[in-house]
Backbone as CSV, one residue per row, in Angstrom:
resi,resn,N_x,N_y,N_z,CA_x,CA_y,CA_z,C_x,C_y,C_z
1,MET,207.434,63.247,156.899,206.719,62.655,158.002,206.622,61.136,157.890
2,TRP,206.960,60.584,156.753,206.856,59.140,156.544,207.826,58.437,157.475
3,CYS,207.383,57.362,158.140,208.268,56.656,159.062,208.545,55.241,158.559
4,ARG,209.471,54.570,159.214,209.870,53.222,158.802,208.744,52.204,158.932
5,LYS,207.698,52.543,159.677,206.572,51.620,159.857,205.549,51.739,158.728
6,GLY,205.785,52.649,157.795,204.938,52.731,156.617,203.776,53.700,156.708
7,TYR,203.836,54.665,157.622,202.784,55.670,157.710,203.383,56.991,158.202
8,TYR,202.587,58.029,158.130,203.025,59.337,158.591,202.968,59.372,160.113
9,GLY,203.902,60.067,160.726,203.899,60.172,162.177,204.784,61.301,162.661
10,LEU,204.705,61.555,163.948,205.502,62.581,164.600,206.342,61.941,165.696
11,ASN,207.544,62.439,165.874,208.414,61.984,166.953,208.099,62.843,168.172
12,VAL,207.607,62.215,169.228,207.273,62.923,170.460,208.332,62.594,171.499
13,GLN,209.016,63.619,171.981,210.006,63.486,173.046,209.366,63.992,174.325
14,ALA,209.415,63.175,175.390,208.780,63.602,176.637,209.569,63.098,177.837
15,MET,209.439,63.839,178.923,210.067,63.486,180.187,209.011,63.693,181.271
16,CYS,209.030,62.824,182.280,208.058,62.985,183.352,208.737,62.796,184.703
17,ASP,208.003,63.150,185.752,208.514,62.961,187.102,207.933,61.687,187.703
18,SER,208.218,61.447,188.962,207.777,60.208,189.606,206.263,60.145,189.801
19,ARG,205.578,61.298,189.679,204.108,61.308,189.773,203.469,61.073,188.415
20,ARG,204.302,60.827,187.402,203.875,60.581,186.020,203.243,61.820,185.397
21,ILE,203.756,62.965,185.802,203.374,64.240,185.218,204.480,64.635,184.253
22,PHE,204.094,64.947,183.030,205.081,65.300,182.024,205.678,66.670,182.333
23,THR,206.993,66.736,182.399,207.692,67.980,182.695,208.338,68.574,181.442
24,PHE,208.360,67.815,180.376,208.905,68.294,179.112,208.251,67.515,177.982
25,VAL,207.840,68.220,176.940,207.273,67.596,175.740,207.751,68.373,174.525
26,ALA,208.232,67.653,173.532,208.618,68.267,172.253,208.005,67.448,171.124
27,VAL,207.338,68.127,170.222,206.756,67.504,169.035,207.305,68.298,167.848
28,ASP,208.594,68.118,167.601,209.294,68.970,166.642,209.757,68.274,165.373
29,CYS,209.715,66.944,165.350,210.309,66.206,164.234,209.361,65.141,163.706
30,PRO,209.556,64.748,162.445,208.785,63.624,161.916,209.232,62.317,162.560
31,ALA,208.386,61.318,162.475,208.660,60.019,163.101,209.891,59.340,162.511
32,SER,210.295,59.718,161.317,211.452,59.089,160.683,212.774,59.514,161.321
33,VAL,212.752,60.542,162.151,213.965,61.043,162.800,214.260,60.200,164.041
34,HIS,215.518,59.756,164.185,215.919,58.961,165.343,215.712,59.771,166.622
35,ASP,215.365,59.082,167.705,215.090,59.746,168.985,216.237,60.652,169.428
36,SER,217.463,60.182,169.297,218.590,60.996,169.769,218.746,62.269,168.940
37,VAL,218.447,62.199,167.654,218.520,63.390,166.803,217.400,64.359,167.166
38,ALA,216.187,63.844,167.325,215.058,64.696,167.718,215.339,65.368,169.059
39,PHE,215.913,64.611,169.974,216.232,65.169,171.284,217.292,66.259,171.162
40,SER,218.281,66.048,170.313,219.353,67.039,170.156,218.838,68.353,169.566
41,LEU,217.670,68.341,168.958,217.060,69.551,168.412,216.112,70.232,169.393
42,SER,215.919,69.645,170.560,214.936,70.147,171.536,215.537,71.192,172.472
43,THR,214.660,71.925,173.134,215.101,72.904,174.129,215.689,72.217,175.354
44,LEU,215.218,71.028,175.697,215.771,70.312,176.847,217.242,69.970,176.610
45,TYR,217.589,69.602,175.404,218.977,69.288,175.074,219.866,70.507,175.331
46,ARG,219.409,71.666,174.900,220.189,72.890,175.128,220.293,73.196,176.619
47,PHE,219.239,72.915,177.363,219.248,73.135,178.810,220.251,72.208,179.505
48,LEU,220.387,70.985,179.017,221.311,70.037,179.643,222.739,70.551,179.642
49,HIS,223.105,71.342,178.651,224.474,71.851,178.562,224.792,72.880,179.644
50,VAL,223.769,73.468,180.233,224.006,74.434,181.316,223.565,73.884,182.672
51,LEU,223.119,72.639,182.693,222.705,72.001,183.939,223.930,71.802,184.828
52,PRO,223.888,72.300,186.067,225.080,72.190,186.926,225.333,70.756,187.388
53,GLU,226.582,70.456,187.669,226.967,69.169,188.253,226.302,69.082,189.617
54,PRO,225.854,67.986,190.099,225.909,66.637,189.555,224.604,66.218,188.886
55,PHE,223.771,67.171,188.460,222.457,66.851,187.927,222.527,66.219,186.545
56,ALA,221.573,65.314,186.299,221.462,64.623,185.012,220.034,64.110,184.892
57,ILE,219.690,63.570,183.739,218.386,62.944,183.573,218.580,61.468,183.236
58,LEU,217.586,60.661,183.590,217.608,59.242,183.254,217.032,59.073,181.860
59,ALA,217.637,58.210,181.077,217.192,58.032,179.702,217.402,56.584,179.268
60,ASP,216.796,56.227,178.130,217.004,54.866,177.628,218.187,54.851,176.658
61,ALA,218.458,53.698,176.096,219.672,53.489,175.298,219.777,54.400,174.074
62,ALA,218.664,54.912,173.576,218.707,55.793,172.400,219.486,57.078,172.686
63,TYR,219.658,57.409,173.957,220.297,58.665,174.349,221.688,58.456,174.947
64,LYS,222.259,57.292,174.706,223.539,56.904,175.308,224.661,57.898,175.046
65,SER,224.731,58.469,173.880,225.851,59.344,173.532,225.623,60.798,173.934
66,ILE,224.516,61.097,174.586,224.198,62.481,174.931,224.695,62.786,176.348
67,PRO,225.511,63.827,176.498,226.015,64.188,177.822,224.868,64.512,178.781
68,ARG,225.057,64.174,180.034,224.099,64.439,181.125,222.881,63.532,181.083
69,CYS,222.891,62.513,180.231,221.831,61.502,180.186,222.400,60.197,180.739
70,LEU,221.824,59.729,181.812,222.275,58.478,182.419,221.478,57.325,181.823
71,THR,222.173,56.401,181.197,221.526,55.252,180.563,221.992,53.963,181.238
72,LEU,221.303,52.886,180.910,221.647,51.579,181.471,223.041,51.145,181.045
73,PHE,223.709,50.392,181.907,224.944,49.724,181.508,224.528,48.507,180.698
74,ASP,225.214,48.264,179.600,224.841,47.122,178.778,226.009,46.153,178.649
75,GLY,225.712,44.998,178.146,226.756,44.007,177.891,227.018,43.091,179.063
76,ARG,227.874,42.129,178.821,228.255,41.159,179.850,229.398,41.708,180.690
77,GLY,229.622,41.049,181.808,230.750,41.409,182.646,230.545,42.689,183.430
78,ARG,229.297,43.050,183.676,229.040,44.251,184.456,229.376,43.997,185.924
79,THR,229.821,45.039,186.603,230.108,44.921,188.033,228.782,44.901,188.796
80,GLU,228.846,44.560,190.043,227.643,44.541,190.879,227.043,45.943,190.981
81,ASP,227.888,46.965,191.101,227.396,48.346,191.156,226.687,48.735,189.857
82,GLU,227.233,48.317,188.718,226.599,48.616,187.430,225.261,47.898,187.304
83,LYS,225.184,46.668,187.763,223.911,45.918,187.742,222.882,46.610,188.632
84,ASN,223.301,47.034,189.815,222.384,47.720,190.729,221.894,49.032,190.144
85,PHE,222.817,49.803,189.571,222.432,51.066,188.945,221.408,50.817,187.847
86,SER,221.676,49.847,186.982,220.768,49.555,185.875,219.397,49.123,186.379
87,PHE,219.363,48.340,187.452,218.083,47.901,188.018,217.279,49.102,188.517
88,PHE,217.898,49.966,189.307,217.169,51.098,189.872,216.835,52.142,188.809
89,GLN,217.714,52.337,187.849,217.434,53.279,186.773,216.236,52.795,185.966
90,SER,216.199,51.511,185.678,215.080,50.930,184.939,213.788,51.033,185.743
91,SER,213.874,50.827,187.038,212.697,50.924,187.916,212.124,52.328,187.910
92,LEU,212.973,53.328,187.850,212.496,54.714,187.812,211.959,55.094,186.436
93,ARG,212.611,54.600,185.387,212.210,54.944,184.023,210.831,54.392,183.654
94,ILE,210.373,53.384,184.381,209.060,52.788,184.077,207.948,53.833,184.209
95,ASN,208.193,54.892,185.003,207.189,55.954,185.138,206.873,56.611,183.800
96,VAL,207.855,56.743,182.931,207.614,57.335,181.612,206.691,56.425,180.806
97,GLU,206.974,55.125,180.826,206.131,54.173,180.085,204.693,54.197,180.603
98,CYS,204.546,54.231,181.925,203.202,54.267,182.517,202.487,55.583,182.211
99,ALA,203.233,56.682,182.208,202.630,57.979,181.890,202.128,57.996,180.448
100,PHE,202.922,57.462,179.521,202.466,57.378,178.129,201.256,56.457,178.014
101,GLY,201.247,55.352,178.751,200.099,54.441,178.731,198.832,55.119,179.211
102,ALA,198.942,55.888,180.305,197.781,56.607,180.839,197.313,57.676,179.856
103,LEU,198.252,58.384,179.246,197.917,59.398,178.255,197.110,58.778,177.121
104,TYR,197.598,57.667,176.614,196.932,56.973,175.505,195.546,56.469,175.918
105,GLN,195.442,55.867,177.091,194.154,55.340,177.545,193.143,56.447,177.788
106,ARG,193.605,57.576,178.293,192.711,58.645,178.704,192.101,59.394,177.517
107,TRP,192.850,59.548,176.452,192.419,60.403,175.354,192.189,59.587,174.088
108,GLY,190.924,59.290,173.833,190.519,58.460,172.709,190.923,58.997,171.351
109,ILE,191.166,60.288,171.259,191.592,60.862,169.977,192.926,60.264,169.541
110,LEU,193.703,59.737,170.490,194.998,59.138,170.175,194.886,57.671,169.756
111,TRP,193.686,57.118,169.809,193.503,55.697,169.474,193.510,55.452,167.966
112,HIS,193.377,56.496,167.196,193.321,56.386,165.738,194.252,57.436,165.131
113,PRO,194.614,57.284,163.869,195.452,58.308,163.239,194.784,59.682,163.284
114,LEU,195.577,60.704,163.530,195.067,62.071,163.507,194.983,62.515,162.047
115,CYS,193.814,62.921,161.634,193.580,63.237,160.220,193.391,64.729,160.000
116,SER,194.286,65.507,160.567,194.231,66.957,160.404,195.545,67.433,159.817
117,SER,195.686,68.737,159.742,196.943,69.309,159.262,198.052,69.024,160.275
118,LEU,199.272,69.131,159.832,200.414,68.913,160.723,200.350,69.855,161.918
119,ARG,200.087,71.111,161.660,200.010,72.103,162.738,198.941,71.733,163.760
120,ARG,197.773,71.339,163.282,196.689,70.966,164.202,197.031,69.687,164.961
121,ASN,197.651,68.714,164.301,198.036,67.473,164.979,199.006,67.748,166.130
122,VAL,199.966,68.640,165.904,200.909,69.013,166.966,200.152,69.649,168.125
123,LEU,199.201,70.533,167.837,198.405,71.171,168.894,197.573,70.152,169.660
124,VAL,196.988,69.195,168.953,196.189,68.154,169.610,197.065,67.332,170.556
125,ILE,198.248,66.958,170.088,199.149,66.161,170.925,199.565,66.950,172.162
126,ARG,199.937,68.198,171.978,200.327,69.030,173.135,199.163,69.221,174.096
127,ALA,197.962,69.380,173.575,196.777,69.527,174.426,196.534,68.256,175.237
128,CYS,196.720,67.106,174.624,196.542,65.841,175.352,197.533,65.738,176.506
129,PHE,198.769,66.150,176.292,199.765,66.141,177.366,199.355,67.102,178.487
130,ALA,198.903,68.301,178.124,198.496,69.282,179.137,197.294,68.776,179.935
131,LEU,196.322,68.195,179.244,195.151,67.651,179.932,195.516,66.449,180.796
132,HIS,196.437,65.639,180.321,196.929,64.520,181.133,197.503,65.042,182.450
133,ASN,198.363,66.058,182.360,198.957,66.619,183.574,197.892,67.172,184.515
134,PHE,196.897,67.857,183.957,195.818,68.406,184.777,195.079,67.293,185.523
135,THR,194.748,66.221,184.811,194.020,65.128,185.460,194.900,64.400,186.473
136,GLN,196.187,64.272,186.207,197.098,63.651,187.178,197.186,64.498,188.444
137,LEU,197.306,65.806,188.278,197.429,66.702,189.429,196.162,66.716,190.285
138,HIS,195.023,66.458,189.640,193.744,66.493,190.357,193.199,65.090,190.631
139,ASN,194.070,64.092,190.540,193.744,62.704,190.887,192.483,62.177,190.208
140,GLN,192.331,62.484,188.944,191.190,61.980,188.188,191.491,60.566,187.700
141,PRO,190.563,59.639,187.898,190.819,58.264,187.442,190.848,58.181,185.920
142,ILE,191.523,57.162,185.442,191.577,56.908,184.010,190.364,56.076,183.636
143,ASP,189.537,56.597,182.736,188.380,55.863,182.244,188.857,55.001,181.078
144,VAL,189.095,53.737,181.352,189.676,52.845,180.340,188.591,52.290,179.431
145,ARG,188.691,52.647,178.160,187.836,52.097,177.129,188.725,51.668,175.980
146,PRO,188.675,50.412,175.606,189.577,49.955,174.545,189.230,50.572,173.191
147,PRO,190.245,50.719,172.334,189.972,51.230,170.987,189.056,50.295,170.221
148,ARG,188.269,50.851,169.335,187.340,50.031,168.538,187.885,49.795,167.176
């Protein structure tokens, strides 16, 4: 569970829709595992292999080598179409960042290290995602209180 940042952690893989509701969550690997490896071990990865054409998911650069994941075009000399795609893909992907931000703000238990067993920590994280979705679906405001 030890990660490169010098503490124990879990790698959380998540996907959300445009309403910032999480549609997939996996808490299967330690934080030391690269995102693409953790994703390749998830049920969503296996589902992507049977996903019919032309469907795909939007992802960031960590998932560049994974089939059916659309990532930004990088580097110089991009065409106008590639620049446009990258702009709109990035605009849509911001929903994931905002959903994680709301999750973190809403549930104070995530403001500090979880000091329970690994099994319980995974359950707590999954519960926070489920409660986040419930509050999003029922239009509950985020009560923002900064960590102490």
